[in-house]
C-alpha positions as CSV (number, residue, x, y, z in Angstrom):
1,X,141.7,30.9,109.3
2,X,141.5,30.4,105.6
3,X,140.0,32.7,103.0
4,X,136.1,33.2,102.6
5,X,134.6,33.9,99.1
6,X,130.8,35.1,98.7
7,X,128.4,33.9,96.1
8,X,125.5,36.0,95.3
9,X,122.2,34.5,94.4
10,X,119.0,35.5,92.9
11,X,117.4,38.8,94.0
12,X,114.9,38.3,96.9
13,X,112.5,40.8,98.8
14,X,113.4,41.3,102.3
15,X,110.2,42.2,104.4
16,X,109.9,44.1,107.5
17,X,113.7,45.1,107.5
18,X,114.8,46.4,110.9
19,X,117.7,47.9,112.2
20,X,120.2,45.2,113.7
21,X,122.4,46.1,116.7
22,X,126.0,45.9,115.7
23,X,128.3,44.3,118.3
24,X,131.2,46.7,119.5
25,X,134.4,46.5,117.4
26,X,136.8,48.5,115.4
27,X,136.1,49.6,111.6
28,X,138.6,50.9,109.4
29,X,139.4,51.1,105.7
30,X,142.2,48.8,104.7
31,X,144.7,49.7,102.0
32,X,143.2,48.6,98.6
33,X,139.6,49.7,99.6
34,X,138.5,46.8,101.9
35,X,136.7,47.2,105.1
36,X,137.6,45.7,108.2
37,X,136.0,45.1,111.4
38,X,137.6,43.7,114.4
39,X,136.1,42.1,117.6
40,X,137.4,43.8,120.6
41,X,135.1,43.2,123.5
42,X,136.8,40.8,126.1
43,X,135.9,40.4,129.6
44,X,137.9,37.3,131.3
45,X,134.5,36.1,133.3
46,X,132.0,36.6,130.6
47,X,134.5,35.7,127.6
48,X,134.8,32.1,129.3
49,X,131.2,31.9,129.8
50,X,130.6,32.8,126.3
51,X,132.8,30.4,124.7
52,X,132.1,27.5,127.1
53,X,128.3,27.8,125.9
54,X,129.2,28.0,122.4
55,X,132.1,25.5,122.2
56,X,131.3,23.3,125.1
57,X,128.3,21.6,124.1
58,X,129.9,18.1,122.8
59,X,132.2,17.7,125.4
60,X,129.5,18.5,128.2
61,X,127.2,15.7,126.7
62,X,130.1,13.3,126.7
63,X,130.9,14.1,130.4
64,X,127.3,13.6,131.2
65,X,127.4,10.3,129.4
66,X,130.5,9.0,131.0
67,X,129.1,10.2,134.4
68,X,125.9,8.5,133.9
69,X,127.5,5.2,133.1
70,X,130.0,5.3,135.7
71,X,129.6,7.8,138.7
72,X,125.8,8.6,138.9
73,X,123.5,6.4,140.9
74,X,121.0,4.7,139.0
75,X,118.2,7.0,139.6
76,X,120.2,10.0,138.7
77,X,121.7,8.3,135.6
78,X,118.2,7.7,134.4
79,X,117.2,11.4,135.2
80,X,119.9,12.8,133.2
81,X,119.5,10.5,130.2
82,X,115.9,11.4,130.5
83,X,116.8,15.2,130.6
84,X,119.1,14.8,127.5
85,X,116.4,13.0,125.3
86,X,113.9,15.6,126.2
87,X,116.3,18.3,124.9
88,X,116.9,16.5,121.9
89,X,113.3,16.9,121.0
90,X,112.1,20.1,122.1
91,X,110.8,22.2,119.4
92,X,113.6,25.1,118.5
93,X,112.6,28.6,118.7
94,X,115.2,30.9,117.2
95,X,112.9,34.1,118.0
96,X,113.0,33.1,122.0
97,X,113.8,36.3,123.7
98,X,116.2,34.8,126.4
99,X,117.8,32.6,123.6
100,X,118.4,35.6,121.4
101,X,120.0,37.5,124.3
102,X,122.5,34.4,124.9
103,X,123.1,34.4,121.2
104,X,124.0,38.0,121.3
105,X,126.2,37.4,124.6
106,X,128.0,34.6,123.1
107,X,128.7,36.6,119.8
108,X,129.8,39.8,121.4
109,X,132.6,38.1,123.5
110,X,133.7,35.4,121.3
111,X,134.7,37.9,118.7
112,X,137.3,39.7,120.8
113,X,138.7,36.4,122.3
114,X,140.6,35.4,119.3
115,X,140.3,38.0,118.3
116,X,138.3,37.6,114.9
117,X,138.9,40.1,112.2
118,X,136.6,40.5,109.0
119,X,137.7,41.7,105.6
120,X,135.0,42.7,103.2
121,X,136.6,43.3,100.1
122,X,133.4,45.6,98.7
123,X,131.2,46.3,101.3
124,X,128.9,48.5,99.1
125,X,128.6,45.8,96.9
126,X,126.2,44.1,99.2
127,X,122.5,45.0,98.6
128,X,120.1,44.7,101.7
129,X,117.5,43.7,99.8
130,X,118.9,40.7,97.9
131,X,119.7,37.1,99.5
132,X,123.4,35.8,99.2
133,X,125.2,32.6,99.5
134,X,128.4,32.7,101.2
135,X,130.8,29.7,100.5
136,X,133.0,29.4,103.7
137,X,136.4,27.8,103.9
138,X,137.9,25.9,105.4
139,X,135.9,23.9,107.9
140,X,138.5,22.8,110.1
141,X,137.8,21.2,113.5
142,X,135.1,23.6,113.9
143,X,134.3,26.4,111.4
144,X,134.6,29.1,114.5
145,X,135.4,32.2,112.0
146,X,131.9,32.1,110.6
147,X,131.1,33.9,113.8
148,X,132.0,37.1,112.0
149,X,129.2,36.6,109.4
150,X,126.7,36.2,112.2
151,X,123.3,38.4,112.5
152,X,124.3,39.1,116.2
153,X,127.5,40.6,115.4
154,X,126.2,42.7,113.0
155,X,129.1,43.6,110.7
156,X,127.5,42.3,107.4
157,X,124.8,44.9,105.8
158,X,122.3,41.8,105.6
159,X,119.5,42.0,107.8
160,X,118.4,38.3,107.5
161,X,121.3,35.6,107.7
162,X,121.5,32.0,108.6
163,X,124.5,29.8,108.7
164,X,123.8,26.2,107.7
165,X,125.5,23.4,110.0
166,X,125.8,19.8,110.1
167,X,122.4,18.2,110.9
168,X,124.0,16.2,113.5
169,X,124.2,19.5,115.8
170,X,120.4,19.7,115.7
171,X,120.3,16.2,117.3
172,X,122.7,17.1,120.0
173,X,121.0,18.2,123.4
174,X,122.0,21.8,124.5
175,X,124.1,22.4,121.7
176,X,121.3,22.6,119.4
177,X,119.3,25.3,121.3
178,X,122.7,27.4,121.6
179,X,123.6,27.3,118.1
180,X,119.9,27.9,117.0
181,X,120.1,31.0,119.0
182,X,123.3,32.1,117.6
183,X,121.6,32.0,114.2
184,X,122.5,28.4,112.9
185,X,120.1,25.9,111.1
186,X,120.2,22.2,109.9
187,X,122.2,22.1,106.6
188,X,119.4,20.5,104.6
189,X,118.6,21.1,100.8
190,X,114.8,21.9,102.3
191,X,116.4,24.5,104.6
192,X,118.8,25.8,102.0
193,X,115.8,26.5,99.5
194,X,113.1,27.9,102.0
195,X,115.4,30.3,103.7
196,X,116.9,31.7,100.5
197,X,113.0,31.6,99.2
198,X,112.2,33.9,102.4
199,X,115.0,36.2,101.6
200,X,117.7,35.0,104.1
201,X,121.4,34.8,103.0
202,X,123.0,31.6,103.8
203,X,126.5,30.6,104.6
204,X,127.5,27.3,103.6
205,X,130.8,25.2,104.3
206,X,131.1,23.5,101.0
207,X,133.4,20.7,102.6
208,X,131.3,20.3,105.4
209,X,132.3,17.7,108.6
210,X,133.7,15.2,105.6
211,X,136.3,17.9,105.1
212,X,137.8,16.9,108.5
213,X,138.9,13.7,106.9
214,X,141.5,15.6,104.7
215,X,142.9,17.8,107.6
216,X,146.4,18.4,108.2
217,X,148.3,19.4,111.5
218,X,150.3,21.8,109.4
219,X,148.0,23.6,107.4
220,X,144.8,23.9,110.0
221,X,143.6,26.8,112.2
222,X,145.6,27.0,115.5
223,X,142.4,27.0,117.7
224,X,142.3,23.4,118.8
225,X,144.8,20.4,118.9
226,X,143.1,17.3,117.5
227,X,143.7,13.5,117.1
228,X,141.7,11.6,114.0
229,X,141.8,7.9,113.7
230,X,143.4,6.9,110.5
231,X,142.5,4.0,108.1
232,X,140.1,3.1,105.3
233,X,137.7,1.5,108.2
234,X,137.3,4.7,109.6
235,X,137.0,6.7,106.6
236,X,134.2,4.2,105.3
237,X,132.2,4.6,108.7
238,X,132.5,8.5,108.8
239,X,131.2,8.6,105.3
240,X,128.3,6.3,106.0
241,X,127.8,8.1,109.1
242,X,128.0,11.4,107.5
243,X,129.7,12.5,110.3
244,X,133.3,12.3,111.3
245,X,134.2,11.4,114.9
246,X,137.4,13.4,116.2
247,X,138.9,14.0,119.8
248,X,139.7,17.8,119.9
249,X,140.9,20.0,122.9
250,X,141.7,23.5,123.5
251,X,143.2,25.5,126.6
252,X,144.2,23.6,129.3
253,X,142.4,20.4,127.6
254,X,139.0,21.9,127.7
255,X,136.7,22.9,124.5
256,X,137.6,26.4,124.9
257,X,139.9,27.2,122.1
258,X,143.4,28.8,122.0
259,X,143.2,32.3,121.2
260,X,144.9,32.8,118.0
261,X,144.2,35.6,115.8
262,X,141.6,34.6,112.9
263,X,141.1,36.4,109.6
264,X,138.0,36.1,107.5
265,X,137.5,37.5,103.9
266,X,134.6,38.2,102.0
267,X,134.9,38.9,98.4
268,X,133.0,40.4,95.8
269,X,129.5,39.1,94.8
270,X,129.5,36.7,91.9
271,X,126.5,37.6,89.9
272,X,124.2,35.1,88.6
273,X,120.8,34.7,86.9
274,X,118.4,32.6,88.7
275,X,118.4,28.9,87.0
276,X,116.3,26.2,88.7
277,X,117.3,23.7,86.2
278,X,121.2,24.2,85.7
279,X,123.3,21.8,83.5
280,X,126.3,20.1,84.9
281,X,128.4,22.4,82.6
282,X,126.9,25.7,84.0
283,X,126.9,24.4,87.6
284,X,130.9,23.8,87.0
285,X,131.4,27.0,85.5
286,X,130.1,28.9,88.6
287,X,132.1,26.2,90.8
288,X,135.4,27.4,88.8
289,X,134.5,31.2,89.1
290,X,134.1,30.6,93.0
291,X,137.6,28.5,93.1
292,X,139.3,31.1,91.4
293,X,138.1,34.0,93.6
294,X,138.9,31.9,96.7
295,X,142.3,31.6,95.6
296,X,142.7,34.8,94.8
297,X,141.4,36.0,98.3
298,X,143.7,33.7,99.9
299,X,147.1,35.0,98.0
300,X,146.1,38.5,98.6
301,X,145.7,38.1,102.2
302,X,147.7,35.6,103.7
303,X,150.7,37.7,104.3
304,X,148.5,40.1,106.0
305,X,147.0,37.2,108.2
306,X,150.4,36.5,109.1
307,X,151.0,33.1,107.0
308,X,153.1,34.4,103.9
309,X,154.4,30.7,103.4
310,X,151.1,28.9,103.5
311,X,149.8,27.3,100.7
312,X,146.1,26.6,99.7
313,X,145.0,23.0,98.8
314,X,141.7,22.7,96.9
315,X,140.7,19.0,97.0
């Protein structure tokens, strides 16, 4: 997994702050002052169940559709389709008690499977009473490493945090419920503004799913094998849909990802002044600071992560 930078937004009040449970894991000080957290929980049946719930939603829906078309009798097929439609429109509730238990279960056992390690350059630089924007890269097939920042994991000292994901996820039955319970929300301008205003730190993936159009087999994470159609027509269709269809598979051809170690790095916050109407030059200046910090993190940690010869491409 590539490096991850952090962008600090304007101060925001955090009401009703409560101590959050931290997922079991190792914590240590790294040479240079960084704090490192490592997921350590592993139980074969529980880990498989957690990964299947988290990563198997897309494949599960595809299998249901194919079975309804070619295997199930008409009545059963109609029932399955109706059930999928219901789960597409049922209101989402991120405070559901059972849902939160499922979210904690997934985060607890997914972290230890790969395992995922979180390196925080300056842990004490984060103020729990402020809202931060984290720019996470790369997207790859799925941005699995972002789990290290989830509230259910509890590694970051931030009581309120949401991860912004493709809106397409929140139109996908079953998957939308699971990802909501983990702590994800649809990546819309309205959600971004409203959650920041409410004091939530937000994790965004700047390249988004459109980044999939630029993936290279030699420079992506090893979590999945994948195939993507080529040609200008596919690119135009993907951009029109704002979604990039791709075939991907993991262990034994299932959606269970391969267990390659992942390292996520959080840099020091970039301090900003609140500015509701920034100019293009001001935006470019902050963007340049972010990209520069991202490049520094990548070069600093790529050898520690086991990829000394890997080069970072910024598109």
